[in-house]
mmJSON file of the N, C-alpha and C atoms, coordinates in Angstrom:
{"data_MODEL":{"atom_site":{
"group_PDB":["ATOM","ATOM","ATOM","ATOM","ATOM","ATOM","ATOM","ATOM","ATOM","ATOM","ATOM","ATOM","ATOM","ATOM","ATOM","ATOM","ATOM","ATOM","ATOM","ATOM","ATOM","ATOM","ATOM","ATOM","ATOM","ATOM","ATOM","ATOM","ATOM","ATOM","ATOM","ATOM","ATOM","ATOM","ATOM","ATOM","ATOM","ATOM","ATOM","ATOM","ATOM","ATOM","ATOM","ATOM","ATOM","ATOM","ATOM","ATOM","ATOM","ATOM","ATOM","ATOM","ATOM","ATOM","ATOM","ATOM","ATOM","ATOM","ATOM","ATOM","ATOM","ATOM","ATOM","ATOM","ATOM","ATOM","ATOM","ATOM","ATOM","ATOM","ATOM","ATOM","ATOM","ATOM","ATOM","ATOM","ATOM","ATOM","ATOM","ATOM","ATOM","ATOM","ATOM","ATOM","ATOM","ATOM","ATOM","ATOM","ATOM","ATOM","ATOM","ATOM","ATOM","ATOM","ATOM","ATOM","ATOM","ATOM","ATOM","ATOM","ATOM","ATOM","ATOM","ATOM","ATOM","ATOM","ATOM","ATOM","ATOM","ATOM","ATOM","ATOM","ATOM","ATOM","ATOM","ATOM","ATOM","ATOM","ATOM","ATOM","ATOM","ATOM","ATOM","ATOM","ATOM","ATOM","ATOM","ATOM","ATOM","ATOM","ATOM","ATOM","ATOM","ATOM","ATOM","ATOM","ATOM","ATOM","ATOM","ATOM","ATOM","ATOM","ATOM","ATOM","ATOM","ATOM","ATOM","ATOM","ATOM","ATOM","ATOM","ATOM","ATOM","ATOM","ATOM","ATOM","ATOM","ATOM","ATOM","ATOM","ATOM","ATOM","ATOM","ATOM","ATOM","ATOM","ATOM","ATOM","ATOM","ATOM","ATOM","ATOM","ATOM","ATOM","ATOM","ATOM","ATOM","ATOM","ATOM","ATOM","ATOM","ATOM","ATOM","ATOM","ATOM","ATOM","ATOM","ATOM","ATOM","ATOM","ATOM","ATOM","ATOM","ATOM","ATOM","ATOM","ATOM","ATOM","ATOM","ATOM","ATOM","ATOM","ATOM","ATOM","ATOM","ATOM","ATOM"],
"id":[1,2,3,4,5,6,7,8,9,10,11,12,13,14,15,16,17,18,19,20,21,22,23,24,25,26,27,28,29,30,31,32,33,34,35,36,37,38,39,40,41,42,43,44,45,46,47,48,49,50,51,52,53,54,55,56,57,58,59,60,61,62,63,64,65,66,67,68,69,70,71,72,73,74,75,76,77,78,79,80,81,82,83,84,85,86,87,88,89,90,91,92,93,94,95,96,97,98,99,100,101,102,103,104,105,106,107,108,109,110,111,112,113,114,115,116,117,118,119,120,121,122,123,124,125,126,127,128,129,130,131,132,133,134,135,136,137,138,139,140,141,142,143,144,145,146,147,148,149,150,151,152,153,154,155,156,157,158,159,160,161,162,163,164,165,166,167,168,169,170,171,172,173,174,175,176,177,178,179,180,181,182,183,184,185,186,187,188,189,190,191,192,193,194,195,196,197,198,199,200,201,202,203,204,205,206,207],
"type_symbol":["N","C","C","N","C","C","N","C","C","N","C","C","N","C","C","N","C","C","N","C","C","N","C","C","N","C","C","N","C","C","N","C","C","N","C","C","N","C","C","N","C","C","N","C","C","N","C","C","N","C","C","N","C","C","N","C","C","N","C","C","N","C","C","N","C","C","N","C","C","N","C","C","N","C","C","N","C","C","N","C","C","N","C","C","N","C","C","N","C","C","N","C","C","N","C","C","N","C","C","N","C","C","N","C","C","N","C","C","N","C","C","N","C","C","N","C","C","N","C","C","N","C","C","N","C","C","N","C","C","N","C","C","N","C","C","N","C","C","N","C","C","N","C","C","N","C","C","N","C","C","N","C","C","N","C","C","N","C","C","N","C","C","N","C","C","N","C","C","N","C","C","N","C","C","N","C","C","N","C","C","N","C","C","N","C","C","N","C","C","N","C","C","N","C","C","N","C","C","N","C","C","N","C","C","N","C","C"],
"label_atom_id":["N","CA","C","N","CA","C","N","CA","C","N","CA","C","N","CA","C","N","CA","C","N","CA","C","N","CA","C","N","CA","C","N","CA","C","N","CA","C","N","CA","C","N","CA","C","N","CA","C","N","CA","C","N","CA","C","N","CA","C","N","CA","C","N","CA","C","N","CA","C","N","CA","C","N","CA","C","N","CA","C","N","CA","C","N","CA","C","N","CA","C","N","CA","C","N","CA","C","N","CA","C","N","CA","C","N","CA","C","N","CA","C","N","CA","C","N","CA","C","N","CA","C","N","CA","C","N","CA","C","N","CA","C","N","CA","C","N","CA","C","N","CA","C","N","CA","C","N","CA","C","N","CA","C","N","CA","C","N","CA","C","N","CA","C","N","CA","C","N","CA","C","N","CA","C","N","CA","C","N","CA","C","N","CA","C","N","CA","C","N","CA","C","N","CA","C","N","CA","C","N","CA","C","N","CA","C","N","CA","C","N","CA","C","N","CA","C","N","CA","C","N","CA","C","N","CA","C","N","CA","C","N","CA","C","N","CA","C","N","CA","C"],
"label_alt_id":[null,null,null,null,null,null,null,null,null,null,null,null,null,null,null,null,null,null,null,null,null,null,null,null,null,null,null,null,null,null,null,null,null,null,null,null,null,null,null,null,null,null,null,null,null,null,null,null,null,null,null,null,null,null,null,null,null,null,null,null,null,null,null,null,null,null,null,null,null,null,null,null,null,null,null,null,null,null,null,null,null,null,null,null,null,null,null,null,null,null,null,null,null,null,null,null,null,null,null,null,null,null,null,null,null,null,null,null,null,null,null,null,null,null,null,null,null,null,null,null,null,null,null,null,null,null,null,null,null,null,null,null,null,null,null,null,null,null,null,null,null,null,null,null,null,null,null,null,null,null,null,null,null,null,null,null,null,null,null,null,null,null,null,null,null,null,null,null,null,null,null,null,null,null,null,null,null,null,null,null,null,null,null,null,null,null,null,null,null,null,null,null,null,null,null,null,null,null,null,null,null,null,null,null,null,null,null],
"label_comp_id":["UNK","UNK","UNK","UNK","UNK","UNK","UNK","UNK","UNK","UNK","UNK","UNK","UNK","UNK","UNK","UNK","UNK","UNK","UNK","UNK","UNK","UNK","UNK","UNK","UNK","UNK","UNK","UNK","UNK","UNK","UNK","UNK","UNK","UNK","UNK","UNK","UNK","UNK","UNK","UNK","UNK","UNK","UNK","UNK","UNK","UNK","UNK","UNK","UNK","UNK","UNK","UNK","UNK","UNK","UNK","UNK","UNK","UNK","UNK","UNK","UNK","UNK","UNK","UNK","UNK","UNK","UNK","UNK","UNK","UNK","UNK","UNK","UNK","UNK","UNK","UNK","UNK","UNK","UNK","UNK","UNK","UNK","UNK","UNK","UNK","UNK","UNK","UNK","UNK","UNK","UNK","UNK","UNK","UNK","UNK","UNK","UNK","UNK","UNK","UNK","UNK","UNK","UNK","UNK","UNK","UNK","UNK","UNK","UNK","UNK","UNK","UNK","UNK","UNK","UNK","UNK","UNK","UNK","UNK","UNK","UNK","UNK","UNK","UNK","UNK","UNK","UNK","UNK","UNK","UNK","UNK","UNK","UNK","UNK","UNK","UNK","UNK","UNK","UNK","UNK","UNK","UNK","UNK","UNK","UNK","UNK","UNK","UNK","UNK","UNK","UNK","UNK","UNK","UNK","UNK","UNK","UNK","UNK","UNK","UNK","UNK","UNK","UNK","UNK","UNK","UNK","UNK","UNK","UNK","UNK","UNK","UNK","UNK","UNK","UNK","UNK","UNK","UNK","UNK","UNK","UNK","UNK","UNK","UNK","UNK","UNK","UNK","UNK","UNK","UNK","UNK","UNK","UNK","UNK","UNK","UNK","UNK","UNK","UNK","UNK","UNK","UNK","UNK","UNK","UNK","UNK","UNK"],
"label_asym_id":["A","A","A","A","A","A","A","A","A","A","A","A","A","A","A","A","A","A","A","A","A","A","A","A","A","A","A","A","A","A","A","A","A","A","A","A","A","A","A","A","A","A","A","A","A","A","A","A","A","A","A","A","A","A","A","A","A","A","A","A","A","A","A","A","A","A","A","A","A","A","A","A","A","A","A","A","A","A","A","A","A","A","A","A","A","A","A","A","A","A","A","A","A","A","A","A","A","A","A","A","A","A","A","A","A","A","A","A","A","A","A","A","A","A","A","A","A","A","A","A","A","A","A","A","A","A","A","A","A","A","A","A","A","A","A","A","A","A","A","A","A","A","A","A","A","A","A","A","A","A","A","A","A","A","A","A","A","A","A","A","A","A","A","A","A","A","A","A","A","A","A","A","A","A","A","A","A","A","A","A","A","A","A","A","A","A","A","A","A","A","A","A","A","A","A","A","A","A","A","A","A","A","A","A","A","A","A"],
"label_entity_id":["1","1","1","1","1","1","1","1","1","1","1","1","1","1","1","1","1","1","1","1","1","1","1","1","1","1","1","1","1","1","1","1","1","1","1","1","1","1","1","1","1","1","1","1","1","1","1","1","1","1","1","1","1","1","1","1","1","1","1","1","1","1","1","1","1","1","1","1","1","1","1","1","1","1","1","1","1","1","1","1","1","1","1","1","1","1","1","1","1","1","1","1","1","1","1","1","1","1","1","1","1","1","1","1","1","1","1","1","1","1","1","1","1","1","1","1","1","1","1","1","1","1","1","1","1","1","1","1","1","1","1","1","1","1","1","1","1","1","1","1","1","1","1","1","1","1","1","1","1","1","1","1","1","1","1","1","1","1","1","1","1","1","1","1","1","1","1","1","1","1","1","1","1","1","1","1","1","1","1","1","1","1","1","1","1","1","1","1","1","1","1","1","1","1","1","1","1","1","1","1","1","1","1","1","1","1","1"],
"label_seq_id":[1,1,1,2,2,2,3,3,3,4,4,4,5,5,5,6,6,6,7,7,7,8,8,8,9,9,9,10,10,10,11,11,11,12,12,12,13,13,13,14,14,14,15,15,15,16,16,16,17,17,17,18,18,18,19,19,19,20,20,20,21,21,21,22,22,22,23,23,23,24,24,24,25,25,25,26,26,26,27,27,27,28,28,28,29,29,29,30,30,30,31,31,31,32,32,32,33,33,33,34,34,34,35,35,35,36,36,36,37,37,37,38,38,38,39,39,39,40,40,40,41,41,41,42,42,42,43,43,43,44,44,44,45,45,45,46,46,46,47,47,47,48,48,48,49,49,49,50,50,50,51,51,51,52,52,52,53,53,53,54,54,54,55,55,55,56,56,56,57,57,57,58,58,58,59,59,59,60,60,60,61,61,61,62,62,62,63,63,63,64,64,64,65,65,65,66,66,66,67,67,67,68,68,68,69,69,69],
"pdbx_PDB_ins_code":[null,null,null,null,null,null,null,null,null,null,null,null,null,null,null,null,null,null,null,null,null,null,null,null,null,null,null,null,null,null,null,null,null,null,null,null,null,null,null,null,null,null,null,null,null,null,null,null,null,null,null,null,null,null,null,null,null,null,null,null,null,null,null,null,null,null,null,null,null,null,null,null,null,null,null,null,null,null,null,null,null,null,null,null,null,null,null,null,null,null,null,null,null,null,null,null,null,null,null,null,null,null,null,null,null,null,null,null,null,null,null,null,null,null,null,null,null,null,null,null,null,null,null,null,null,null,null,null,null,null,null,null,null,null,null,null,null,null,null,null,null,null,null,null,null,null,null,null,null,null,null,null,null,null,null,null,null,null,null,null,null,null,null,null,null,null,null,null,null,null,null,null,null,null,null,null,null,null,null,null,null,null,null,null,null,null,null,null,null,null,null,null,null,null,null,null,null,null,null,null,null,null,null,null,null,null,null],
"Cartn_x":[21.148,21.39,20.841,21.592,21.243,20.54,19.333,18.581,18.421,19.333,19.336,18.064,17.372,16.197,15.04,14.939,13.814,13.975,15.202,15.452,15.27,15.722,15.58,14.108,13.331,11.906,11.176,11.514,10.895,11.242,12.5,12.966,12.363,12.291,11.708,10.263,9.578,8.166,7.973,9.093,9.067,8.327,8.572,7.973,8.988,8.499,9.36,9.442,10.551,10.699,9.549,9.095,8.013,6.726,6.503,5.306,5.377,6.535,6.69,6.693,7.269,7.253,5.816,4.989,3.579,2.882,3.173,2.584,2.955,4.198,4.674,4.4,3.87,3.57,4.825,5.882,7.118,7.506,8.453,8.933,9.807,9.926,10.706,12.163,12.728,14.126,14.309,13.297,13.363,13.378,12.5,12.494,13.832,14.384,15.691,16.75,16.693,17.633,17.443,16.214,15.989,16.723,16.577,17.188,18.709,19.272,20.736,21.328,20.475,20.956,21.432,21.123,21.536,20.788,19.543,18.769,18.104,17.85,17.195,15.718,15.227,13.826,13.052,12.036,11.234,10.581,10.442,9.88,8.489,7.725,6.379,6.458,7.452,7.638,8.118,9.006,9.457,8.288,7.422,6.248,5.348,5.113,4.272,4.892,6.216,6.877,6.799,6.991,6.876,5.47,4.465,3.078,2.84,3.346,3.163,3.741,4.957,5.634,5.272,4.512,4.107,5.318,6.243,7.433,7.555,8.383,8.597,9.577,9.528,10.503,11.918,12.084,13.403,13.951,13.105,13.546,13.894,13.051,13.236,14.562,14.947,16.183,17.385,17.203,18.325,18.711,17.839,18.15,17.874,17.113,16.821,16.614,16.803,16.525,15.137,14.441,13.077,12.113,11.416,10.553,9.478,9.025,7.976,8.546,9.852,10.445,10.967],
"Cartn_y":[6.053,5.041,3.701,2.653,1.317,0.534,0.065,-0.768,-2.149,-3.065,-4.371,-5.165,-4.88,-5.683,-5.507,-4.371,-4.238,-5.209,-5.44,-6.422,-7.845,-8.107,-9.442,-9.798,-8.877,-9.134,-9.367,-8.582,-8.754,-10.117,-10.462,-11.738,-12.926,-12.817,-13.894,-14.184,-13.194,-13.353,-13.554,-13.778,-14.007,-12.902,-11.665,-10.52,-9.889,-9.23,-8.517,-7.051,-6.438,-5.01,-4.225,-4.631,-3.904,-3.947,-5.026,-5.119,-4.131,-4.039,-3.09,-1.657,-1.457,-0.117,0.332,-0.57,-0.233,0.082,-0.7,-0.474,0.912,1.315,2.617,3.746,3.39,4.369,5.097,4.297,4.819,3.922,4.368,3.535,2.407,1.35,0.194,0.57,1.413,1.779,2.638,3.391,4.15,3.192,2.188,1.201,0.468,0.12,-0.536,0.343,1.633,2.567,2.618,2.453,2.364,1.156,0.011,-1.225,-1.154,-0.517,-0.453,0.723,1.601,2.744,3.9,3.86,4.961,6.249,6.096,7.265,6.939,7.958,7.768,7.438,6.609,6.231,7.258,7.872,8.819,8.104,8.807,8.205,7.634,8.285,7.775,6.396,6.2,4.902,3.863,4.252,3.326,2.869,3.799,3.458,2.486,2.757,1.857,0.462,0.393,-0.902,-1.644,-0.93,-1.56,-2.103,-1.341,-1.804,-3.006,-2.947,-4.026,-5.341,-5.265,-6.46,-6.791,-5.924,-6.082,-6.223,-5.286,-5.203,-3.765,-3.571,-2.222,-1.47,-0.157,0.655,0.355,0.132,-0.188,-1.465,-2.462,-3.695,-3.415,-2.695,-2.426,-1.727,-0.806,-0.052,-0.649,-1.806,-2.51,-2.085,-1.363,-0.935,-2.013,-3.046,-4.171,-5.409,-6.567,-7.819,-8.363,-7.654,-8.019,-7.409,-8.263,-7.777,-6.807,-6.941,-6.056,-4.86,-4.762,-3.551,-3.628],
"Cartn_z":[-6.276,-5.27,-5.777,-5.569,-6.052,-4.947,-5.245,-4.308,-4.931,-4.604,-5.264,-5.006,-3.936,-3.603,-4.572,-5.239,-6.172,-7.334,-7.754,-8.802,-8.302,-7.074,-6.494,-6.298,-5.766,-5.541,-6.86,-7.866,-9.177,-9.76,-9.69,-10.237,-9.488,-8.161,-7.346,-7.735,-8.241,-8.614,-10.123,-10.809,-12.261,-13.016,-12.6,-13.269,-14.205,-15.228,-16.168,-15.762,-16.135,-15.863,-16.473,-17.635,-18.297,-17.476,-16.745,-15.904,-14.742,-14.117,-13.016,-13.531,-14.707,-15.307,-15.55,-16.065,-16.297,-14.978,-13.936,-12.616,-12.078,-12.318,-11.834,-12.82,-13.991,-15.021,-15.511,-15.733,-16.304,-17.48,-18.27,-19.378,-18.834,-19.603,-19.168,-18.931,-19.791,-19.593,-18.339,-17.957,-16.7,-15.525,-15.574,-14.494,-14.431,-15.585,-15.628,-14.964,-15.235,-14.608,-13.1,-12.61,-11.166,-10.596,-11.257,-10.758,-10.755,-11.747,-11.842,-11.078,-10.572,-9.812,-10.671,-11.963,-12.834,-12.516,-12.084,-11.652,-10.319,-9.545,-8.258,-8.432,-7.554,-7.576,-6.753,-7.335,-6.549,-5.358,-4.261,-3.048,-3.311,-4.159,-4.462,-5.112,-5.978,-6.622,-5.614,-4.701,-3.66,-2.789,-2.444,-1.63,-2.384,-3.665,-4.475,-4.558,-4.722,-4.798,-3.462,-2.374,-1.05,-0.844,-1.234,-1.128,-2.039,-3.255,-4.221,-3.691,-3.159,-2.655,-1.203,-0.582,0.813,1.743,1.561,2.405,2.902,3.903,4.419,3.515,3.604,2.881,3.361,4.662,5.191,4.571,4.393,3.741,2.28,1.612,0.19,-0.08,0.785,0.564,1.289,1.921,2.521,3.917,4.604,5.979,7.014,6.628,7.508,6.655,7.272,6.585,6.938,7.817,8.202,7.183,6.443,5.358,5.845,7.06,7.573,8.319,8.386,8.907,10.262],
"occupancy":[1.0,1.0,1.0,1.0,1.0,1.0,1.0,1.0,1.0,1.0,1.0,1.0,1.0,1.0,1.0,1.0,1.0,1.0,1.0,1.0,1.0,1.0,1.0,1.0,1.0,1.0,1.0,1.0,1.0,1.0,1.0,1.0,1.0,1.0,1.0,1.0,1.0,1.0,1.0,1.0,1.0,1.0,1.0,1.0,1.0,1.0,1.0,1.0,1.0,1.0,1.0,1.0,1.0,1.0,1.0,1.0,1.0,1.0,1.0,1.0,1.0,1.0,1.0,1.0,1.0,1.0,1.0,1.0,1.0,1.0,1.0,1.0,1.0,1.0,1.0,1.0,1.0,1.0,1.0,1.0,1.0,1.0,1.0,1.0,1.0,1.0,1.0,1.0,1.0,1.0,1.0,1.0,1.0,1.0,1.0,1.0,1.0,1.0,1.0,1.0,1.0,1.0,1.0,1.0,1.0,1.0,1.0,1.0,1.0,1.0,1.0,1.0,1.0,1.0,1.0,1.0,1.0,1.0,1.0,1.0,1.0,1.0,1.0,1.0,1.0,1.0,1.0,1.0,1.0,1.0,1.0,1.0,1.0,1.0,1.0,1.0,1.0,1.0,1.0,1.0,1.0,1.0,1.0,1.0,1.0,1.0,1.0,1.0,1.0,1.0,1.0,1.0,1.0,1.0,1.0,1.0,1.0,1.0,1.0,1.0,1.0,1.0,1.0,1.0,1.0,1.0,1.0,1.0,1.0,1.0,1.0,1.0,1.0,1.0,1.0,1.0,1.0,1.0,1.0,1.0,1.0,1.0,1.0,1.0,1.0,1.0,1.0,1.0,1.0,1.0,1.0,1.0,1.0,1.0,1.0,1.0,1.0,1.0,1.0,1.0,1.0,1.0,1.0,1.0,1.0,1.0,1.0],
"B_iso_or_equiv":[0.0,0.0,0.0,0.0,0.0,0.0,0.0,0.0,0.0,0.0,0.0,0.0,0.0,0.0,0.0,0.0,0.0,0.0,0.0,0.0,0.0,0.0,0.0,0.0,0.0,0.0,0.0,0.0,0.0,0.0,0.0,0.0,0.0,0.0,0.0,0.0,0.0,0.0,0.0,0.0,0.0,0.0,0.0,0.0,0.0,0.0,0.0,0.0,0.0,0.0,0.0,0.0,0.0,0.0,0.0,0.0,0.0,0.0,0.0,0.0,0.0,0.0,0.0,0.0,0.0,0.0,0.0,0.0,0.0,0.0,0.0,0.0,0.0,0.0,0.0,0.0,0.0,0.0,0.0,0.0,0.0,0.0,0.0,0.0,0.0,0.0,0.0,0.0,0.0,0.0,0.0,0.0,0.0,0.0,0.0,0.0,0.0,0.0,0.0,0.0,0.0,0.0,0.0,0.0,0.0,0.0,0.0,0.0,0.0,0.0,0.0,0.0,0.0,0.0,0.0,0.0,0.0,0.0,0.0,0.0,0.0,0.0,0.0,0.0,0.0,0.0,0.0,0.0,0.0,0.0,0.0,0.0,0.0,0.0,0.0,0.0,0.0,0.0,0.0,0.0,0.0,0.0,0.0,0.0,0.0,0.0,0.0,0.0,0.0,0.0,0.0,0.0,0.0,0.0,0.0,0.0,0.0,0.0,0.0,0.0,0.0,0.0,0.0,0.0,0.0,0.0,0.0,0.0,0.0,0.0,0.0,0.0,0.0,0.0,0.0,0.0,0.0,0.0,0.0,0.0,0.0,0.0,0.0,0.0,0.0,0.0,0.0,0.0,0.0,0.0,0.0,0.0,0.0,0.0,0.0,0.0,0.0,0.0,0.0,0.0,0.0,0.0,0.0,0.0,0.0,0.0,0.0],
"pdbx_formal_charge":[null,null,null,null,null,null,null,null,null,null,null,null,null,null,null,null,null,null,null,null,null,null,null,null,null,null,null,null,null,null,null,null,null,null,null,null,null,null,null,null,null,null,null,null,null,null,null,null,null,null,null,null,null,null,null,null,null,null,null,null,null,null,null,null,null,null,null,null,null,null,null,null,null,null,null,null,null,null,null,null,null,null,null,null,null,null,null,null,null,null,null,null,null,null,null,null,null,null,null,null,null,null,null,null,null,null,null,null,null,null,null,null,null,null,null,null,null,null,null,null,null,null,null,null,null,null,null,null,null,null,null,null,null,null,null,null,null,null,null,null,null,null,null,null,null,null,null,null,null,null,null,null,null,null,null,null,null,null,null,null,null,null,null,null,null,null,null,null,null,null,null,null,null,null,null,null,null,null,null,null,null,null,null,null,null,null,null,null,null,null,null,null,null,null,null,null,null,null,null,null,null,null,null,null,null,null,null],
"auth_seq_id":[1,1,1,2,2,2,3,3,3,4,4,4,5,5,5,6,6,6,7,7,7,8,8,8,9,9,9,10,10,10,11,11,11,12,12,12,13,13,13,14,14,14,15,15,15,16,16,16,17,17,17,18,18,18,19,19,19,20,20,20,21,21,21,22,22,22,23,23,23,24,24,24,25,25,25,26,26,26,27,27,27,28,28,28,29,29,29,30,30,30,31,31,31,32,32,32,33,33,33,34,34,34,35,35,35,36,36,36,37,37,37,38,38,38,39,39,39,40,40,40,41,41,41,42,42,42,43,43,43,44,44,44,45,45,45,46,46,46,47,47,47,48,48,48,49,49,49,50,50,50,51,51,51,52,52,52,53,53,53,54,54,54,55,55,55,56,56,56,57,57,57,58,58,58,59,59,59,60,60,60,61,61,61,62,62,62,63,63,63,64,64,64,65,65,65,66,66,66,67,67,67,68,68,68,69,69,69],
"auth_comp_id":["UNK","UNK","UNK","UNK","UNK","UNK","UNK","UNK","UNK","UNK","UNK","UNK","UNK","UNK","UNK","UNK","UNK","UNK","UNK","UNK","UNK","UNK","UNK","UNK","UNK","UNK","UNK","UNK","UNK","UNK","UNK","UNK","UNK","UNK","UNK","UNK","UNK","UNK","UNK","UNK","UNK","UNK","UNK","UNK","UNK","UNK","UNK","UNK","UNK","UNK","UNK","UNK","UNK","UNK","UNK","UNK","UNK","UNK","UNK","UNK","UNK","UNK","UNK","UNK","UNK","UNK","UNK","UNK","UNK","UNK","UNK","UNK","UNK","UNK","UNK","UNK","UNK","UNK","UNK","UNK","UNK","UNK","UNK","UNK","UNK","UNK","UNK","UNK","UNK","UNK","UNK","UNK","UNK","UNK","UNK","UNK","UNK","UNK","UNK","UNK","UNK","UNK","UNK","UNK","UNK","UNK","UNK","UNK","UNK","UNK","UNK","UNK","UNK","UNK","UNK","UNK","UNK","UNK","UNK","UNK","UNK","UNK","UNK","UNK","UNK","UNK","UNK","UNK","UNK","UNK","UNK","UNK","UNK","UNK","UNK","UNK","UNK","UNK","UNK","UNK","UNK","UNK","UNK","UNK","UNK","UNK","UNK","UNK","UNK","UNK","UNK","UNK","UNK","UNK","UNK","UNK","UNK","UNK","UNK","UNK","UNK","UNK","UNK","UNK","UNK","UNK","UNK","UNK","UNK","UNK","UNK","UNK","UNK","UNK","UNK","UNK","UNK","UNK","UNK","UNK","UNK","UNK","UNK","UNK","UNK","UNK","UNK","UNK","UNK","UNK","UNK","UNK","UNK","UNK","UNK","UNK","UNK","UNK","UNK","UNK","UNK","UNK","UNK","UNK","UNK","UNK","UNK"],
"auth_asym_id":["A","A","A","A","A","A","A","A","A","A","A","A","A","A","A","A","A","A","A","A","A","A","A","A","A","A","A","A","A","A","A","A","A","A","A","A","A","A","A","A","A","A","A","A","A","A","A","A","A","A","A","A","A","A","A","A","A","A","A","A","A","A","A","A","A","A","A","A","A","A","A","A","A","A","A","A","A","A","A","A","A","A","A","A","A","A","A","A","A","A","A","A","A","A","A","A","A","A","A","A","A","A","A","A","A","A","A","A","A","A","A","A","A","A","A","A","A","A","A","A","A","A","A","A","A","A","A","A","A","A","A","A","A","A","A","A","A","A","A","A","A","A","A","A","A","A","A","A","A","A","A","A","A","A","A","A","A","A","A","A","A","A","A","A","A","A","A","A","A","A","A","A","A","A","A","A","A","A","A","A","A","A","A","A","A","A","A","A","A","A","A","A","A","A","A","A","A","A","A","A","A","A","A","A","A","A","A"],
"auth_atom_id":["N","CA","C","N","CA","C","N","CA","C","N","CA","C","N","CA","C","N","CA","C","N","CA","C","N","CA","C","N","CA","C","N","CA","C","N","CA","C","N","CA","C","N","CA","C","N","CA","C","N","CA","C","N","CA","C","N","CA","C","N","CA","C","N","CA","C","N","CA","C","N","CA","C","N","CA","C","N","CA","C","N","CA","C","N","CA","C","N","CA","C","N","CA","C","N","CA","C","N","CA","C","N","CA","C","N","CA","C","N","CA","C","N","CA","C","N","CA","C","N","CA","C","N","CA","C","N","CA","C","N","CA","C","N","CA","C","N","CA","C","N","CA","C","N","CA","C","N","CA","C","N","CA","C","N","CA","C","N","CA","C","N","CA","C","N","CA","C","N","CA","C","N","CA","C","N","CA","C","N","CA","C","N","CA","C","N","CA","C","N","CA","C","N","CA","C","N","CA","C","N","CA","C","N","CA","C","N","CA","C","N","CA","C","N","CA","C","N","CA","C","N","CA","C","N","CA","C","N","CA","C","N","CA","C","N","CA","C","N","CA","C"],
"pdbx_PDB_model_num":[1,1,1,1,1,1,1,1,1,1,1,1,1,1,1,1,1,1,1,1,1,1,1,1,1,1,1,1,1,1,1,1,1,1,1,1,1,1,1,1,1,1,1,1,1,1,1,1,1,1,1,1,1,1,1,1,1,1,1,1,1,1,1,1,1,1,1,1,1,1,1,1,1,1,1,1,1,1,1,1,1,1,1,1,1,1,1,1,1,1,1,1,1,1,1,1,1,1,1,1,1,1,1,1,1,1,1,1,1,1,1,1,1,1,1,1,1,1,1,1,1,1,1,1,1,1,1,1,1,1,1,1,1,1,1,1,1,1,1,1,1,1,1,1,1,1,1,1,1,1,1,1,1,1,1,1,1,1,1,1,1,1,1,1,1,1,1,1,1,1,1,1,1,1,1,1,1,1,1,1,1,1,1,1,1,1,1,1,1,1,1,1,1,1,1,1,1,1,1,1,1,1,1,1,1,1,1]
}}}
């Protein structure tokens, strides 16, 4: 499943994929695959990303436009 917001949030903060990959303890190409939807993002990684960006999971996965859910 493709979650475009993880790429948008990363880009908005001028972060590199390698930085988020290190934060999630995955390889950079794995993180890239998360952004492009080639592989599913584990729920634990989604939770970490929501915490990192201080947004709700619903916002992160596109279920709402309200960042806090």
